[in-house]
N, C-alpha and C positions, 0 to 999 in steps of 0.2 A: 591242636598242631594246627599250621597254618597250609594251604593249599596253593600249590604253583598251577597260575592257569596256562594255558599253550600260548597266550598272547605275552605272557611274563618269559616264555621260555624262547619265543621266537625275538623277542629285545633283547636276550642276555644274547644271542646266536649274531644279533647284529652288532651289539657292540663290543663283540670282540670281533668282528669283519672291521670296525672302525679303528679298534685299538694297533691291528694288524698294519690297515693304511695308515697309520700315523708314525708308525715306527717305522714303515717303509721310506717312506717322505724324511722322516728323521737319519734313515742311514744314507740317502741323497746329501741332506743338505751340509751333514760331518763331511761328506766325500770331496763334494765342492769345496766345503772348509779347509779340508785337508789341501786340494788342488789349489787353494788359493793360497796359501801359507809354501808350498812348493812353488809356485810363480813368484812368489815374493825371494823365495832365497834364490831363483835361479834368476831373476831380476839383478839382484845386489850381486850375487858372482858376475854373471856379465860385464855390469857395468867394470868390472875391473880388465876384463879384456880388452886388449886393443884389436880392430881387425884389420887398422892399417888406413881407415879412411873415416871420417866422421859421418859420411852420409851410412857406412854400414854398419856404425855401431849404434845410429838412431833407429834405422830400418829391424834391426834383432829387436832394439828394446821395444819399438811398435810393435811386432809380431809379438813378443811376450805379451806387452799391456792390452792388445785385442784379443788373444783369447781368454786371461782374466776378465777382459768386460765381458766377454760370450759368456761366460759361467755366471757373472753376476746377473747379467739384464736376464739371461736364459732361464735359471733354475731359481733365485732370490727374489726377482722380479717378476717371472711366472711368465713373461714372454714364451714362452718354448710351448706354452697350449694356448696362444691367442689365434684369434680370425685373421683372415687373408689381411685384412685392410690392415691389422698392425705390422704384418710381416712387410707388405707391399712400405709401408713406410720405412720400415727399418730397413727395407734393402735400398729404397733412396738414400737414407742416411749414410750408409755402408758406402755407397757409388760414391758420395761426395767425401767421404770421409777418406778411402783411398784415393780419389784424385788428389786432393788437397795435399796429404801426405805424399804422393808420387811426384808432383810439385816440387814442395819442399826438398825433397830428397835429390831432386833430378837440379833441382837451381843449387846443390851444393857439390854437384860431382864436377870433375876438370873439363871434360867436356861440354858445359853444359852453357847453351845461348842465352842462357839469363842468369842473372846475380855476380857474373863475373868470375863462378866455378870455382877454381883453387883460390887467385888470387883476394878474393873478399877475405880472407882469412888472414892475411899479411898485415901485419902493423898501420900501412901506407893503403892500405885497400886498391894495390896495383898500381895507382898513380906512381910518380918519380916525385920524390921528396922537395918540399918546396925548398926554394934555396931562402935562408936567414936575411930579412931586410933589417938594416940598422933603421932607426928611426929619424925622420929630418930634423934637421938643426937649422931655424932660421934666425 
């Protein structure tokens, strides 16, 4: 009959702890995956809704995409447990993403000072239609 040493029992307890730790991580990954699937369903559903202006539709789409990107970066890429340097780099990235997104959406709004506002979406770009010019015959 084989005897078990106390060290073997300690390792067995350690293995059980590791198994529980892995199971808890799997639960988190499955939950994040389910949230990403739900986010995709919401994205597709929202794409059929007209919020009255293109910039509003884009804003809603970007909010959903940002939530999904945060889930992927935070848990699947393990950034949720990184050091301060990573957080600093991520904060700068988020700042520029928000700034560029704001500028893009602002340029599409009717009261925008850049990009022509609502006129940019007209077939003529806001300019008066050019008169047809007949070719000169010599």
